[in-house]
C-alpha positions in Angstrom: 72.2 -4.6 -26.2 71.0 -2.3 -23.2 70.6 -3.8 -19.7 67.0 -3.8 -19.9 66.8 -6.0 -23.2 66.5 -9.5 -22.9 67.1 -12.4 -25.3 63.3 -12.6 -25.9 63.2 -8.9 -26.9 65.5 -9.4 -29.7 64.2 -10.3 -33.3 64.3 -13.7 -34.5 65.7 -13.9 -38.1 66.6 -17.5 -38.0 66.6 -19.4 -41.3 65.9 -23.1 -42.1 68.0 -24.9 -44.8 66.4 -27.5 -47.0 67.6 -30.5 -44.8 66.1 -28.8 -41.7 62.6 -28.8 -43.3 62.9 -32.1 -44.8 63.8 -33.8 -41.7 61.2 -32.1 -39.6 58.4 -32.6 -42.3 59.3 -36.2 -43.1 58.6 -35.6 -46.7 60.7 -35.5 -50.0 62.3 -32.6 -51.6 60.1 -32.7 -54.6 56.9 -32.8 -52.3 58.3 -29.7 -50.7 58.7 -27.7 -53.7 55.3 -29.0 -55.0 53.7 -27.4 -51.8 55.6 -24.3 -52.3 54.4 -24.0 -55.9 50.8 -24.5 -54.9 51.1 -22.0 -52.2 50.6 -24.5 -49.4 54.2 -24.0 -47.9 56.0 -20.7 -47.3 58.2 -19.4 -50.0 61.8 -19.3 -49.5 63.0 -15.9 -48.3 66.7 -16.3 -49.6 68.0 -17.8 -52.9 71.5 -17.6 -53.9 72.0 -19.9 -56.6 70.6 -23.4 -57.1 72.1 -24.9 -54.0 71.5 -22.2 -51.4 67.9 -21.7 -50.4 66.7 -20.7 -47.0 63.2 -20.2 -45.5 62.0 -18.0 -42.5 62.1 -20.2 -39.5 59.2 -18.3 -38.1 57.0 -18.9 -41.2 57.9 -22.5 -41.3 57.3 -22.9 -37.6 53.7 -21.4 -38.2 53.2 -23.9 -40.9 54.5 -27.0 -38.9 52.3 -26.1 -36.0 49.0 -26.1 -38.1 49.6 -26.8 -41.8 45.7 -26.8 -42.9 45.2 -23.6 -40.7 48.2 -21.9 -42.4 46.8 -23.0 -45.9 43.3 -21.7 -45.1 44.5 -18.5 -43.8 46.3 -17.9 -47.0 43.3 -18.8 -49.2 41.1 -16.3 -47.1 43.7 -13.6 -47.6 43.8 -14.2 -51.2 39.9 -14.2 -51.4 39.9 -11.0 -49.5 42.3 -9.3 -52.0 39.9 -10.3 -54.7 37.0 -8.6 -53.2 
């Protein structure tokens, strides 16, 4: 890290594990995977077997800040791809 680089300048590649998301969202594991399957929650970015799944913290934080806005933005993007 150069002397002019600050912590805020570094990329954030944090990952959330399943318990992190479930405790923050206050919903069940099956509900989370249902949201993912319907495209209403970010897809996992890392899967290494059935017991090791991680999500991008940045994408999850976006969803937690405005779930309906995130879903609507995804729907608009999908619609724009079709036209």
